[in-house]
N, C-alpha and C positions, 0 to 999 in steps of 0.2 A: 324314447327320447323324441321330442318334437322338433328339435333343431334340424334345419335342412342342410344337407350336404350340397353345397352349391359352389361350383368351380369359380364363380365370379366373386366370391367372398374370400376373406382370409381363411386359410386352411385350419381346421381343427388340429391342435397340437403345435401350430406355429407360434413363434414369439409375436406378441402384439407389438405394434410399432411404438417407439418412443415418441412423445409429443409434448408440446407446451401449448395450452389453449387459454383463451380468455373466458372467464366465468361471467355469468349474468350479473353478478354484483360488481364487476369491473376488475376483480382480482384475476390471478392466473392459477392454472393447475398444471403441474408437470406430472407425466406418467410415473416418474420415480416415486412420487408421493403415494401411489396406489400399491406399490410392492408390499407383499405380505397380506393383502386383502383380496377377497373376491370382489369383482366389480362388473357391472353391466354398462354398456354404452349403447343407448338406443337413439337412433337417428329418426328425426321426424321432419317432414317437408316444410311446414310453416306454422309458426306460433299463431294461436287463436283461430285456426281453421277447424272445422268440425271433427275430423278424424284425429287430428293431432291433440286437440283438447280432450277428446274422449280417452285417448291413450294416456295422456299426462295425468288426468284425474284418476285413472285406474292405478297408475303407479303411486300417485299420492295416497289413495285409499289403502294401499298395501305397504306403505312406507314403514310402518312399525314391524311388519313381518320381515321385510328385507333387513331392517336395522338389527332386529334380534338375532339374525343369522350372520351379522357382520358383513353384509353385502352392500357395497357402495353403488348407488344408482346415479348414473350420469345421462342426461339427455343432450342432444346436439342438433343444431340446425345452422342454416346460413344466416339467420336473423342477427341483427346487431344486439349487443349486450342490453341496450336500453329496451328494445322490444321484448327480449327474453325476461328481463326484470319485471316489466309490466305484466307479461303473461304469467309469470310465477306468482306475483302479488294478486292478480285478479282471480286466480284459481287456487290459491293457497298451496302452491307446489312447494315441496320441501327438498327435492333433489337439486343438485347443481346442474344448471343448464350451460352448455358450452356454445360460444358464438364462433362460427367458422365462415365469415363472409368471404375470405380469400380462398376457401375450399382446400386448404392445406391438409387439415385432419381428414376431410372427406376423401381426398386423394389417397392418403396413407391407408385408410380403412376401406377403400373401395365403395364408399357411399356416394361418390360423385358419379353423376350420369354423364354419358358421352355428349359432346356438344351437339351431335346430330339428333339427340333425343328431344322431342318437343317439350319435355319437362326438365330440361337440363338446368334450369334455374333453381331447382329444388333437389335436395339429397334423396337418395333411395330410402325407403322405410325398412331399415334393417337393424338388427341388434346383435351385439357380441356379448358373450359371457366369458370373462377372463379370470383365470385362477390366480392364487397368490404368488405364483412364480412368473406371472406375466404371459402365460400361454393361453391361446384361444381354446376354450373348453366347449363352446357351442356357438353356432351361427344361426341366424333366423332371417328370412325374408318375411316380413310381417304382412299378413293379409287380414287379420282380425285385430284392429287396434284395441277394441274393448276387452278382448279376452287374453291378449298377449301377455300382459304383466303377470296374470295368474298362471298361465301356461309356463312362463319362464321361471317363476318361483318354484313350481312343481319339479321342473327339470333340474333346477339348481339344487334342490333337496337331494335328488338322486345323484347328481354329479358330486356333491360334497360328501355324501355318504360313502361313495366309492373311491375316495382319494385318501 
């Protein structure tokens, strides 16, 4: 399993926090809507930057593979919904992007950097895989944005087969 055991992230096996977030289309998404489904929440620092675009397009290219497995893919950043909507449109992204400019979801999921961090204006590049019971199944500190979506899909296949 490639998910990293990192004490700075939510613990594997812990309950994923309840949330209500704004979608890139202006609607909202409540965590309770995800119960009964596997989902991934991948944090990216900034829409339309090179690494974030690469990672988003890799998720886009694997969207059918995630969908056939019943896995909901959610991206999140501090960008405004309008910025995320333009990002999704420009790159043909099919997953829901969550806007967290107030950093509430980032705080709940430990994606928020400390104020002393020179990059505190951007979330950490992390991902959570969450099982249908709302428990954290795997955590990742992403170092390879291009390869992460494929790595995550392989890991999810293993996790889903073992549950």
